[in-house]
C-alpha positions as CSV (number, residue, x, y, z in Angstrom):
1,F,123.6,195.6,74.7
2,T,125.8,196.7,71.4
3,F,128.0,193.6,70.9
4,L,131.2,193.4,68.4
5,C,129.3,190.4,66.2
6,F,130.9,188.0,63.4
7,Y,129.0,186.6,60.9
8,S,129.5,183.8,58.2
9,S,128.9,185.3,54.1
10,S,126.8,182.6,53.6
11,A,124.9,181.4,57.1
12,T,122.5,178.5,56.4
13,M,121.2,176.1,58.9
14,M,123.1,173.6,61.2
15,D,123.5,170.1,59.3
16,Q,122.6,168.4,63.0
17,D,119.4,166.5,63.1
18,D,116.8,167.2,65.9
19,T,118.5,164.4,68.0
20,D,122.1,166.0,67.7
21,K,120.0,169.1,69.0
22,Y,118.8,167.7,71.8
23,K,121.7,166.6,72.8
24,R,123.7,169.8,72.4
25,E,124.0,172.7,75.2
26,W,122.1,175.9,74.5
27,Q,122.8,179.0,76.0
28,W,121.3,182.5,76.3
29,M,123.6,184.2,74.3
30,P,123.5,188.0,73.9
31,H,122.5,189.3,70.5
32,D,123.0,192.4,68.7
33,K,119.9,192.5,67.3
34,H,117.5,190.2,69.0
35,F,119.0,190.7,72.5
36,W,119.1,187.2,73.6
37,I,119.1,183.9,71.4
38,P,119.4,180.2,71.6
39,A,123.3,179.6,70.3
40,T,125.3,176.2,71.3
41,I,129.3,176.4,70.5
42,V,130.6,173.7,67.9
43,K,134.0,173.0,66.5
44,D,134.5,172.7,62.9
45,P,135.9,169.3,62.3
46,Q,137.4,170.4,59.5
47,T,139.0,173.7,60.3
48,K,138.7,173.3,63.7
49,K,137.4,176.3,65.0
50,N,134.7,177.4,67.3
51,K,131.5,178.6,65.8
52,M,128.3,179.5,68.0
53,H,125.8,178.4,65.9
54,T,122.1,180.0,67.0
55,M,118.6,178.2,66.8
56,D,117.4,180.5,63.5
57,G,120.9,179.1,61.4
58,E,123.6,182.4,61.9
59,V,126.6,181.1,62.3
60,I,129.0,183.5,65.0
61,W,132.2,183.1,63.8
62,V,134.6,183.2,67.2
63,P,138.1,184.8,66.3
64,E,141.0,182.4,66.7
65,M,142.8,184.1,69.5
66,K,145.0,182.2,71.7
67,L,144.2,181.5,75.9
68,N,145.5,183.9,77.9
69,S,147.0,183.8,81.2
70,K,143.6,183.2,82.4
71,G,142.2,180.1,80.3
72,L,139.8,183.1,78.4
73,V,138.9,184.8,75.2
74,T,136.7,187.1,74.2
75,I,133.8,186.7,71.8
76,R,131.9,189.3,71.6
77,G,131.4,192.3,73.8
78,T,131.3,196.2,74.7
79,R,132.8,198.2,77.7
80,D,129.7,197.3,80.2
81,Q,129.2,193.9,78.8
82,Q,131.1,191.1,77.9
83,V,130.9,187.5,77.2
84,R,133.8,185.4,76.7
85,L,135.3,181.8,76.6
86,F,136.6,179.7,79.7
87,Y,138.3,177.0,79.6
88,D,137.4,175.4,82.6
89,R,140.6,172.3,83.2
90,K,138.8,170.3,85.7
91,I,136.0,169.0,83.2
92,D,138.5,169.9,80.3
93,K,135.4,172.1,78.5
94,V,134.9,175.3,77.4
95,V,132.2,177.6,78.8
96,P,131.1,180.8,77.7
97,K,130.0,183.2,80.7
98,L,128.5,186.7,81.1
99,W,130.6,189.4,82.7
100,S,129.5,192.7,83.0
101,S,130.3,195.8,84.6
102,I,128.6,195.1,87.8
103,N,131.2,191.9,88.6
104,S,134.6,194.0,88.5
105,R,136.7,190.4,88.4
106,W,136.3,188.1,86.0
107,K,136.3,185.2,88.2
108,D,132.6,186.5,89.6
109,A,131.4,186.1,86.4
110,A,128.1,183.8,85.2
111,P,128.2,181.1,83.1
112,L,125.4,181.5,80.5
113,K,122.3,179.9,81.4
114,T,122.1,176.5,80.3
115,I,118.7,175.8,78.4
116,D,117.0,172.9,77.3
117,Y,116.2,171.9,73.7
118,K,112.9,171.0,74.6
119,T,112.0,173.6,76.4
120,L,112.6,175.8,73.4
121,Q,110.2,173.6,71.0
122,E,107.4,174.8,73.7
123,H,105.1,177.5,72.5
124,F,103.1,179.2,75.1
125,T,99.9,181.9,75.1
126,N,101.0,183.1,78.3
127,L,104.4,183.9,79.5
128,A,103.4,183.1,83.1
129,E,103.3,179.4,82.4
130,M,106.6,179.4,81.8
131,E,108.9,178.1,84.3
132,D,111.6,180.5,83.6
133,M,110.2,184.3,83.5
134,S,113.7,186.2,83.0
135,E,114.0,188.4,79.7
136,A,116.0,185.6,77.6
137,P,112.9,183.4,77.3
138,C,110.4,185.6,77.4
139,N,112.2,187.7,74.8
140,Y,112.4,184.3,72.4
141,Q,108.6,183.5,72.6
142,L,107.0,186.6,71.8
143,R,109.6,187.1,69.0
144,R,108.9,183.0,67.7
145,R,105.1,184.7,68.1
146,Y,105.4,187.8,66.1
147,M,106.9,185.5,63.4
148,A,104.5,183.7,63.0
149,D,102.3,186.5,63.0
150,E,100.8,186.2,66.6
151,I,101.3,189.2,67.6
152,Y,99.4,189.1,70.8
153,T,100.6,187.5,73.7
154,W,99.1,187.2,77.4
155,M,101.2,187.7,80.4
156,G,98.9,187.2,83.4
157,Q,96.2,188.9,83.3
158,I,98.3,191.3,81.3
159,L,98.2,191.3,77.0
160,V,101.6,192.2,75.4
161,A,101.2,193.7,71.7
162,I,103.7,193.6,69.2
163,N,103.8,195.7,66.1
164,P,103.6,194.3,63.4
165,Y,103.8,197.3,60.7
166,K,101.5,195.5,58.1
167,L,97.5,195.1,58.6
168,L,96.7,191.0,59.6
169,P,93.0,189.4,58.9
170,I,92.7,188.9,62.5
171,Y,90.2,191.4,63.2
172,S,86.8,190.1,62.6
173,L,84.3,190.3,64.9
174,D,82.0,187.5,63.3
175,D,83.7,184.8,65.8
176,Y,82.0,187.2,69.0
177,K,79.2,186.9,70.1
178,A,77.1,189.6,72.4
179,V,76.3,188.9,76.2
180,G,72.7,187.7,77.0
181,G,70.2,185.1,75.8
182,S,70.2,181.6,76.3
183,Q,73.8,179.6,75.2
184,S,74.4,176.2,74.7
185,A,77.2,174.2,76.5
186,A,79.0,174.5,73.4
187,E,78.5,177.9,72.7
188,A,79.8,178.8,76.4
189,A,83.0,176.9,75.9
190,F,83.3,178.5,72.5
191,E,82.6,182.3,73.9
192,K,84.9,181.4,76.8
193,K,87.8,180.3,74.3
194,K,87.4,183.2,72.7
195,K,87.7,186.0,75.7
196,D,90.7,183.7,77.0
197,K,92.5,184.1,73.4
198,P,95.7,186.5,73.0
199,H,94.1,189.3,71.3
200,I,92.8,192.9,72.1
201,F,89.4,191.9,71.5
202,S,89.9,189.9,74.6
203,V,90.1,192.2,77.0
204,A,87.4,194.3,75.6
205,L,85.3,191.2,75.6
206,R,86.3,190.5,79.2
207,A,85.5,194.2,80.2
208,Y,82.1,194.3,78.6
209,K,81.3,191.0,79.8
210,S,82.5,192.1,83.4
211,L,80.1,195.2,83.0
212,I,77.2,193.4,82.3
213,E,77.9,190.3,84.6
214,N,78.9,192.0,87.4
215,K,77.2,195.2,87.3
216,K,80.9,197.1,88.0
217,N,82.9,200.0,86.0
218,Q,85.8,198.8,83.9
219,A,88.8,200.5,82.9
220,V,91.5,199.4,80.1
221,I,94.7,200.5,80.4
222,I,96.8,201.0,77.7
223,S,100.4,202.1,78.4
224,G,103.9,201.4,76.1
225,E,106.5,203.6,74.8
226,S,105.8,206.7,72.3
227,G,104.9,205.4,68.9
228,A,104.0,202.5,70.5
229,G,101.3,202.3,68.8
230,K,98.7,202.8,71.7
231,T,95.9,205.3,69.9
232,E,95.5,202.2,66.8
233,S,94.8,199.8,70.1
234,T,91.9,202.4,71.7
235,K,90.4,202.2,68.2
236,L,90.0,198.4,68.0
237,I,88.4,198.6,71.9
238,L,86.3,201.2,71.2
239,Q,85.2,199.4,67.9
240,F,84.8,196.2,69.3
241,L,82.4,197.7,72.0
242,G,80.4,199.5,69.8
243,E,79.8,196.3,67.8
244,M,78.5,194.6,71.1
245,S,76.3,197.4,71.6
246,R,74.7,197.1,68.2
247,R,74.3,193.4,68.9
248,A,72.9,193.3,72.1
249,N,70.5,195.8,70.4
250,G,68.9,193.3,67.6
251,I,71.1,194.0,64.8
252,S,73.2,191.4,63.7
253,P,76.7,191.7,61.9
254,E,74.7,191.2,58.4
255,G,73.0,194.4,59.2
256,K,69.5,192.4,58.6
257,N,67.4,194.6,61.0
258,P,67.2,198.2,59.4
259,E,65.3,198.9,61.7
260,A,67.4,198.4,64.6
261,L,71.2,199.3,62.4
262,Q,69.2,202.9,62.4
263,K,68.2,202.7,66.2
264,G,71.6,201.8,67.3
265,S,74.1,203.3,65.0
266,G,74.1,206.8,66.4
267,V,76.6,207.0,69.7
268,E,78.8,203.9,68.9
269,N,79.2,205.8,65.4
270,Q,80.1,209.5,66.9
271,V,82.5,207.6,69.2
272,L,84.6,206.4,66.4
273,L,84.1,209.5,64.8
274,S,85.5,211.7,67.3
275,N,88.9,209.8,67.4
276,P,90.4,211.8,63.8
277,I,89.1,214.8,64.8
278,L,91.0,214.8,67.9
279,E,94.1,213.4,66.5
280,A,94.2,215.9,63.8
281,F,94.5,218.6,66.1
282,G,96.0,216.8,69.2
283,N,98.5,215.0,67.0
284,A,101.8,215.6,65.4
285,K,105.5,213.9,63.4
286,T,108.1,213.1,66.3
287,V,111.0,211.0,65.7
288,Q,109.4,207.8,66.7
289,N,106.5,208.1,65.4
290,N,104.5,210.3,62.7
291,N,101.1,210.2,64.4
292,S,102.0,210.5,68.1
293,S,99.2,211.7,70.4
294,R,100.9,214.7,72.3
295,F,97.7,214.1,74.8
296,G,96.4,212.0,77.5
297,K,93.0,210.8,76.8
298,W,90.5,209.1,79.2
299,M,87.2,207.9,77.5
300,E,84.4,206.8,79.0
301,V,81.9,204.6,77.1
302,C,78.4,203.8,78.9
303,F,75.9,201.1,78.7
304,S,72.0,200.5,79.7
305,K,71.6,197.6,81.8
306,K,71.3,195.6,78.4
307,G,74.4,196.3,77.0
308,V,73.7,199.1,74.7
309,V,75.8,202.1,74.3
310,T,73.5,205.1,75.9
311,S,76.7,207.8,75.8
312,A,80.4,208.4,76.1
313,R,82.4,211.1,77.4
314,I,86.2,212.5,76.8
315,K,88.5,213.4,79.3
316,T,91.6,215.2,78.0
317,Y,94.5,216.3,79.7
318,L,97.9,218.1,79.1
319,L,98.3,218.7,75.8
320,E,101.6,219.9,74.8
321,K,101.0,223.5,74.2
322,S,104.5,223.9,73.8
323,R,104.5,222.2,70.3
324,V,102.5,224.9,68.5
325,V,105.5,227.6,69.2
326,R,108.6,225.4,68.9
327,Q,109.6,221.7,67.8
328,N,112.6,219.4,67.8
329,K,114.4,218.6,65.1
330,G,112.9,216.4,63.0
331,E,109.4,216.7,64.5
332,R,106.8,218.5,63.5
333,N,103.8,221.0,64.5
334,Y,100.4,219.7,65.0
335,H,98.3,217.6,62.0
336,S,95.8,220.7,61.7
337,F,98.4,223.0,60.6
338,Y,99.5,221.0,57.4
339,L,96.0,220.0,56.8
340,L,95.0,223.9,56.3
341,H,98.7,225.0,54.7
342,L,98.8,221.8,52.2
343,G,95.1,220.8,52.1
344,A,92.5,223.4,52.2
345,P,90.8,224.2,49.2
346,K,92.3,227.2,47.1
347,E,89.3,229.7,47.9
348,W,89.7,228.3,52.0
349,R,93.5,229.9,51.6
350,E,92.6,232.8,49.7
351,K,90.4,234.1,52.3
352,L,93.1,233.3,54.9
353,N,96.2,234.6,52.7
354,I,97.6,231.3,53.2
355,N,99.4,230.3,49.7
356,I,101.0,226.5,49.4
357,G,104.8,228.2,48.9
358,D,104.5,229.8,51.9
359,R,106.7,229.6,54.9
360,F,105.3,229.9,58.4
361,E,107.5,229.9,61.1
362,F,105.4,227.6,63.7
363,T,105.2,224.6,60.9
364,F,108.3,224.5,58.7
365,Q,111.4,225.9,60.3
366,R,112.6,222.2,60.3
367,D,110.7,220.4,58.1
368,E,110.0,221.2,54.5
369,S,109.9,217.7,52.8
370,I,105.8,217.2,52.8
371,L,103.3,216.2,50.2
372,P,100.1,218.5,49.1
373,E,98.3,215.7,47.6
374,K,98.4,213.5,51.3
375,Y,96.5,216.7,52.9
376,K,93.8,217.2,50.7
377,E,92.4,214.0,50.7
378,E,92.4,214.0,54.8
379,F,91.1,217.5,55.1
380,T,88.5,216.6,53.0
381,A,87.5,213.6,55.0
382,L,88.0,215.8,58.4
383,L,85.8,218.4,57.3
384,E,83.3,215.5,56.6
385,R,83.7,214.0,59.7
386,M,83.3,216.7,61.8
387,E,80.1,217.4,60.1
388,M,78.9,214.0,60.8
389,L,79.7,214.1,64.2
390,G,77.3,217.6,64.4
391,F,79.9,220.1,63.9
392,K,78.2,222.9,61.8
393,K,79.8,225.0,58.8
394,L,80.0,228.0,60.0
395,D,81.9,226.0,63.7
396,I,84.5,224.2,61.0
397,K,85.0,227.6,59.5
398,V,86.1,229.8,62.7
399,V,87.6,226.7,64.2
400,F,90.3,226.7,61.2
401,E,90.1,231.0,61.2
402,L,91.8,230.2,64.5
403,V,94.4,227.8,63.4
404,A,95.6,230.6,60.5
405,A,95.4,233.3,63.2
406,V,98.1,230.9,65.4
407,M,100.3,231.0,61.8
408,H,100.2,233.9,61.2
409,L,101.0,235.1,64.7
410,G,104.4,233.0,64.1
411,N,105.1,235.0,60.9
412,L,104.4,238.5,62.7
413,T,107.8,240.2,63.2
414,F,109.3,242.9,65.6
415,S,111.6,245.8,65.3
416,M,113.2,248.4,67.5
417,P,111.9,251.9,66.4
418,E,113.8,254.6,64.8
419,S,114.0,256.9,67.6
420,S,114.8,254.2,70.3
421,K,118.1,252.8,68.0
422,N,120.7,255.7,68.8
423,K,119.2,255.6,72.7
424,F,120.3,251.9,72.9
425,V,117.0,251.0,74.3
426,D,115.4,248.0,73.8
427,I,111.4,248.2,73.0
428,A,109.7,246.6,70.0
429,E,107.1,247.7,67.8
430,I,105.5,245.2,65.0
431,K,107.2,245.5,62.1
432,D,103.9,243.7,59.1
433,M,101.0,245.7,60.0
434,D,99.6,244.4,57.3
435,R,99.8,241.0,58.6
436,M,98.6,242.0,62.0
437,N,95.7,243.5,60.2
438,L,94.7,240.2,59.2
439,I,95.3,238.5,62.5
440,C,92.9,240.7,63.9
441,K,89.9,240.6,61.2
442,L,90.5,236.6,61.7
443,L,90.1,236.8,66.3
444,G,87.7,239.6,65.5
445,V,89.2,242.1,67.8
446,E,90.3,245.4,67.5
447,E,93.7,246.3,65.9
448,K,95.2,249.2,67.9
449,S,94.3,248.1,70.9
450,F,95.9,244.3,70.6
451,A,98.8,245.9,68.8
452,K,98.9,247.7,72.3
453,A,99.3,244.4,73.9
454,L,101.6,242.6,72.4
455,T,103.7,245.5,72.5
456,Y,103.5,247.3,75.8
457,R,102.3,246.3,79.6
458,E,99.9,247.9,81.7
459,I,101.4,248.4,84.8
460,S,99.3,250.4,87.7
461,I,100.7,252.4,90.4
462,A,98.2,253.5,93.0
463,S,95.6,255.2,91.6
464,E,97.4,255.9,88.1
465,T,98.0,253.3,85.1
466,H,101.0,254.1,82.9
467,L,102.3,251.8,79.9
468,S,105.6,250.3,80.1
469,P,107.5,249.4,76.6
470,L,108.4,245.8,76.2
471,K,111.5,244.6,74.9
472,L,112.1,242.8,72.1
473,S,112.6,239.3,73.5
474,E,109.5,240.0,75.8
475,V,107.5,240.8,72.9
476,R,108.4,237.4,71.4
477,E,107.0,236.0,74.5
478,V,104.4,237.7,74.5
479,R,103.2,236.9,70.8
480,D,103.9,233.1,71.8
481,A,101.8,232.9,74.7
482,T,99.2,234.2,72.8
483,A,99.5,231.4,70.1
484,K,99.7,228.8,72.8
485,Y,97.2,230.4,74.7
486,L,94.6,230.1,71.3
487,Y,95.4,226.8,70.2
488,G,95.0,225.3,73.5
489,K,91.6,227.1,73.9
490,L,90.6,225.4,70.9
491,F,91.2,222.0,71.2
492,D,89.4,222.3,74.6
493,F,86.4,223.7,72.2
494,L,86.7,220.9,70.2
495,V,86.5,218.0,73.2
496,R,83.6,219.9,74.9
497,Q,81.2,220.2,72.0
498,I,82.4,216.3,71.1
499,N,81.2,216.3,74.6
500,N,77.9,217.8,74.1
501,W,77.0,215.1,71.3
502,L,78.0,212.1,72.9
503,S,76.3,212.6,75.8
504,V,72.8,211.9,74.7
505,G,71.3,209.2,76.9
506,Q,71.2,208.0,80.9
507,D,73.6,205.7,81.9
508,T,74.8,203.3,84.5
509,L,77.3,201.6,83.9
510,C,80.7,202.6,82.1
511,V,84.1,200.9,80.5
512,G,87.3,203.7,80.4
513,V,89.3,203.5,78.2
514,L,92.9,205.4,79.1
515,D,95.4,206.3,76.1
516,I,97.9,208.0,77.7
517,F,101.4,209.5,76.0
518,G,103.9,207.0,76.0
519,F,107.2,207.0,78.4
520,E,109.8,209.3,76.3
521,V,113.7,208.7,76.2
522,F,114.9,211.1,73.5
523,P,118.4,212.6,72.8
524,H,117.0,215.9,74.0
525,N,115.2,215.9,76.9
526,S,113.6,218.8,78.0
527,F,110.1,220.0,80.4
528,E,107.8,218.1,78.0
529,Q,109.5,214.8,78.7
530,L,109.3,215.5,82.2
531,C,105.7,216.2,82.1
532,I,104.9,213.0,79.8
533,N,107.2,210.6,82.2
534,F,105.5,211.8,85.1
535,A,102.2,211.1,84.2
536,N,103.9,207.6,83.1
537,E,105.0,207.6,87.0
538,K,101.7,207.7,88.4
539,L,100.1,205.3,85.8
540,Q,102.9,203.1,86.6
541,Y,102.5,203.3,90.6
542,L,98.9,202.3,89.8
543,F,99.6,199.3,87.9
544,N,101.7,198.7,91.4
545,Q,99.1,198.6,93.0
546,N,96.3,197.1,91.0
547,V,98.3,193.9,89.8
548,F,101.3,193.2,92.2
549,M,100.2,194.5,95.4
550,E,96.5,193.0,94.8
551,E,98.6,189.3,94.2
552,L,100.4,189.5,97.0
553,R,97.2,189.5,99.2
554,E,95.7,186.9,97.3
555,Y,99.1,184.5,98.0
556,K,98.7,185.9,101.5
557,R,95.2,185.3,101.6
558,E,95.8,181.5,100.4
559,G,99.0,181.3,102.8
560,I,102.0,181.7,100.8
561,D,105.1,182.6,101.6
562,V,105.8,185.8,99.9
563,T,108.7,186.7,101.5
564,G,110.9,186.4,98.1
565,I,109.2,187.9,96.1
566,Q,110.3,191.9,95.4
567,F,109.2,193.8,92.4
568,S,110.4,198.0,92.4
569,N,108.4,200.6,94.0
570,N,108.2,204.0,92.2
571,L,106.9,206.1,95.2
572,G,110.6,207.9,95.7
573,C,110.3,208.6,91.8
574,L,106.7,210.1,92.6
575,E,108.1,212.2,95.8
576,L,110.7,213.4,93.7
577,I,109.3,215.0,91.6
578,E,105.1,215.8,93.0
579,S,106.2,216.2,97.1
580,K,105.0,219.8,98.2
581,R,108.0,220.0,100.0
582,G,111.1,220.4,98.2
583,G,110.0,218.3,95.1
584,I,110.7,219.6,91.5
585,I,107.4,221.1,90.8
586,A,107.4,223.1,94.0
587,M,111.1,224.2,93.5
588,M,110.0,225.1,89.7
589,A,107.1,226.9,91.0
590,E,109.4,228.5,93.4
591,E,112.1,230.0,90.9
592,A,109.2,231.2,89.0
593,A,108.0,233.6,91.4
594,L,111.1,235.1,91.6
595,P,111.9,238.0,90.0
596,K,114.8,237.0,88.4
597,G,114.8,233.2,88.3
598,T,116.7,231.2,86.2
599,D,117.3,227.5,84.8
600,K,120.8,227.3,85.8
601,A,119.3,229.1,89.6
602,L,116.8,226.0,89.6
603,L,119.3,223.5,88.4
604,L,122.0,224.3,91.3
605,K,118.7,224.2,94.4
606,M,118.0,220.8,92.8
607,H,121.6,219.6,92.7
608,K,121.5,220.8,96.9
609,K,118.2,219.5,97.5
610,H,118.3,216.1,96.0
611,K,122.1,215.2,96.2
612,N,121.6,212.4,98.2
613,N,118.1,211.0,96.6
614,P,118.6,207.8,95.4
615,F,116.4,208.9,91.9
616,Y,118.1,212.2,91.6
617,K,121.5,212.4,90.1
618,N,123.9,215.5,89.4
619,V,125.4,215.1,85.4
620,K,128.7,216.2,85.9
621,K,129.9,215.5,82.9
622,H,126.6,217.4,81.5
623,P,126.7,220.7,84.0
624,N,123.6,221.8,82.2
625,S,121.6,218.4,82.9
626,F,120.2,216.4,85.5
627,I,118.9,212.4,85.6
628,I,115.9,211.2,86.8
629,N,116.0,207.6,87.6
630,H,111.9,206.8,86.1
631,Y,110.3,203.2,86.6
632,A,111.8,202.6,83.3
633,G,115.1,203.5,83.4
634,P,117.1,206.9,84.0
635,V,116.5,210.2,81.6
636,R,118.7,213.2,81.7
637,Y,116.7,216.0,80.9
638,Q,118.7,219.6,79.7
639,I,117.3,222.3,82.2
640,E,117.7,224.9,79.5
641,L,114.0,226.5,78.3
642,F,112.3,224.2,81.5
643,L,111.3,227.5,83.2
644,Q,110.1,229.8,79.9
645,K,108.4,226.0,78.7
646,D,106.6,226.2,82.2
647,N,105.6,229.7,82.3
648,D,101.7,229.7,81.6
649,F,100.8,233.0,82.1
650,L,99.1,235.3,79.8
651,S,98.8,239.1,80.6
652,V,95.7,241.1,81.3
653,D,96.1,243.3,78.4
654,I,95.8,240.6,75.9
655,T,93.1,238.8,77.4
656,R,91.4,241.9,77.9
657,S,91.6,242.6,74.3
658,L,90.8,239.1,73.4
659,N,87.7,239.1,75.3
660,A,86.3,242.3,73.5
661,T,86.3,240.4,70.0
662,E,83.3,241.2,68.3
663,N,83.2,237.1,66.4
664,K,80.5,234.9,68.6
665,E,82.0,232.0,67.7
666,I,85.5,232.9,68.4
667,S,84.2,234.3,71.8
668,N,82.5,231.1,72.3
669,I,85.9,229.4,72.0
670,L,88.1,231.4,74.0
671,N,85.2,231.5,77.4
672,G,85.1,228.0,77.6
673,D,85.2,226.5,81.5
674,D,88.8,225.7,82.4
675,P,89.1,222.2,82.2
676,V,92.0,221.9,84.8
677,E,90.8,223.7,87.5
678,R,87.1,222.3,87.3
679,N,88.4,218.7,87.1
680,S,90.8,219.1,89.9
681,E,87.8,219.8,92.2
682,N,85.7,217.1,90.7
683,P,87.6,214.4,89.9
684,I,86.2,211.6,87.2
685,H,83.4,209.6,88.6
686,F,82.1,207.0,86.4
687,G,78.1,207.8,85.3
688,S,78.4,211.3,86.0
689,N,76.4,213.8,83.1
690,S,78.5,216.6,83.5
691,S,80.9,217.1,79.9
692,F,84.1,217.0,80.6
693,G,86.5,220.1,78.5
694,S,90.4,219.2,78.3
695,V,92.5,219.2,81.1
696,A,95.8,220.5,78.9
697,P,96.6,223.3,80.2
698,S,95.3,226.9,79.9
699,S,95.8,230.3,81.1
700,P,92.8,231.7,83.4
701,R,89.5,232.5,82.0
702,L,89.2,235.3,80.0
703,G,86.9,238.2,81.7
704,S,88.5,237.2,85.2
705,N,90.8,238.9,87.5
706,S,94.4,238.1,85.7
707,S,97.1,238.1,89.0
708,L,100.5,239.4,87.6
709,S,102.1,236.7,89.2
710,P,103.2,233.6,87.1
711,V,100.5,231.1,86.1
712,T,102.6,227.7,85.7
713,L,101.8,224.1,84.0
714,S,103.5,222.3,86.7
715,P,100.8,222.7,89.7
716,R,98.2,222.1,86.6
717,L,100.4,218.9,85.9
718,G,99.8,217.1,89.1
719,R,96.2,217.6,89.7
720,S,95.1,216.6,86.2
721,S,97.8,213.1,86.8
722,S,96.1,212.6,90.2
723,S,92.3,213.6,89.0
724,I,92.4,210.9,86.3
725,M,94.1,207.8,88.5
726,E,91.1,208.6,91.1
727,G,89.0,207.6,88.0
728,I,90.6,204.7,87.3
729,E,91.1,203.2,91.0
730,G,87.2,203.5,90.8
731,S,87.1,200.7,88.7
732,S,88.1,197.5,87.3
733,P,91.3,197.6,85.9
734,R,92.8,196.1,83.3
735,S,96.4,196.1,80.9
736,T,97.4,196.1,77.5
737,S,100.8,196.7,77.0
738,T,102.1,198.4,74.1
739,S,106.1,199.5,72.9
740,P,107.4,200.5,69.7
741,S,110.1,198.8,67.3
742,F,111.7,201.6,65.8
743,S,112.2,199.8,62.2
744,R,109.4,197.8,60.0
745,S,112.4,195.4,59.6
746,T,111.8,192.3,61.8
747,S,115.1,191.7,61.9
748,N,115.7,194.6,64.4
749,L,112.0,194.3,66.3
750,F,113.6,192.9,69.6
751,G,116.3,194.9,69.8
752,K,118.5,196.0,73.4
753,S,116.4,199.1,74.2
754,K,113.1,197.6,73.9
755,V,113.5,194.4,75.7
756,G,115.8,195.4,78.3
757,R,112.7,197.0,80.1
758,P,111.8,194.6,82.1
759,K,114.6,194.4,84.1
760,T,114.7,198.1,84.7
761,R,111.0,198.2,85.5
762,G,111.6,195.2,88.0
763,R,108.5,192.9,86.3
764,K,110.6,189.9,85.9
765,K,110.3,188.8,89.1
766,H,106.2,187.9,89.5
767,R,104.4,185.7,87.3
768,R,101.7,188.5,86.4
769,N,104.2,190.9,85.1
770,T,104.6,191.8,81.7
771,S,107.8,192.9,79.4
772,S,106.2,195.7,76.8
773,L,106.9,194.8,73.2
774,S,104.9,196.9,71.1
775,R,102.1,197.8,69.3
């Protein structure tokens, strides 16, 4: 909510003593910065004016207005939400009431909930222990803990994490013991206390102990909105699991056993080294986060019976390949492009024909405020990590040659030949042949065949083959599709190589950690946001089944009446998107298969098909948009470029030209297995020794019999999401909920758009649920 507020110029703490505070009536007052805050009405003895005193000492002056005929006056409010003072003649008292647009009449407005001052003084490390678990008290408790640098809080079995935007000295591993060995009663009690302490390490410790003691695979699910710090939480969990492994292998925290240290530091360190490499090629700056993961990641860390890490595997999926060629305003391309352009040594850039002052269309069309000094250090660190992990220098060289080829593809320009200008024929030819020659050298392909593949389409009629020239718009689409394909294959290769080095031993039990990109709501939402939010819908459904449904089953076993317990079910939203008969994904595939399919036609068909669906809404004020009512709230999507972004087809002419590369390393990168199709047939299974690749959507494998029918991303979206969910369901899930505060200032931490989510998610009526608030 956004409210009109009246603040005193010098707000101070209330002068009433604690006894007076206990006597006063406190209400949960809507607040423009903190969402809900305890406040009480006080009449100034000198001015005789009513004032709202908050618990934090803020004084909100109530404007002097005469009561109207209904005996009320507005304190603050908006079109949808208002707080007014009502004079109740029966009790001769001013009563604050909360009105919303849901209640059309003021007489239906509910009084602000009165709270006991003593209750406000209570501290909870687990919010499930609170009597009232509505938004206001939950938010207040989380905010109080945050102000005391207590950023972790339990809510039932779920950990809520709040982003402090600063480094806190709370991540020492010295207090945590490895599993195994005899323990005294005091040591066992200490371990239980540590296990129950709200901390990210407590989640990891619970998973590790359950793995060893119960011999059952575990899963840690990390969720939250974009920019919530989910990747940082993943790193901390992996760091903890690595430390537990080293100690179980006889390595003391101080490293007093050099022989054991050398023996046990391999896989654990490699797991940690893989993260920054994947971040460099799979993370980018968005409007909400400077280091946003643009892919989902499922990491399995496998252990021996003694609790020692033996191997690990990474499965990535849904890489946002459209970002390679197009970014929204205020966003950037993947970090790897800037690391090469601004951080690589001069001799590297000279060989690749990249100068710091050059402008590359795929990277700098909207953001040029970048400091080269920052990237020089990061580029050097990236090379060191890649070498430590096992990449050969030749492989590293080829990786960045491929990145350079994609950058130069973006600057490849086309024009109409002179012979066609007078005939008004829209055909294209390559304008910058010098750049074309450089791209072909980097890819190791023959220039003439690659140039022809970019500008002509081969058509077979009966037994004859003809070349049809492409239009300017079509050539640019082919160029962009080639760039996305090359980068997607490069990312697959990196994941494949990392998995080859991590899968070094026999494993029996695994802890899976899911780091999924967060739910996104931007001013402009397109196909990318639909993919991301659909994956989050699948995760939310799994959350409902594993947390709420399991709790209901437990209540029934104990004979507890559960008829009054309700929570939102997002199955209808999933069916709207992925149903094979009339779902949005199926409708996109059908429209893409039409010779003249358009975004507008797709939108009209969706409006007609889903006009009575409660999860879908036609936005008449915005004719090129539609709304989906997700579990986290409604999101308005703009239909423009939906079909173009969904198109993942690469012509047989391009694949044939790339397949003929003379560069063995490039051929190895491009001809890797298609992980989408492989994993859709063989979903995640704990303990499997196969190496996973990226499940980022990609085009058919080179050399295959490519069809001229469109290849779209949306069907792969459903298969890859289902694959990841099947793996989680085969384990014991443990949840960590995060979400961002969009300001480094603590005053804006608990803003309206974040704290409102528990209500829209339907979680507030259950004691084992979570509101998501940050890192």
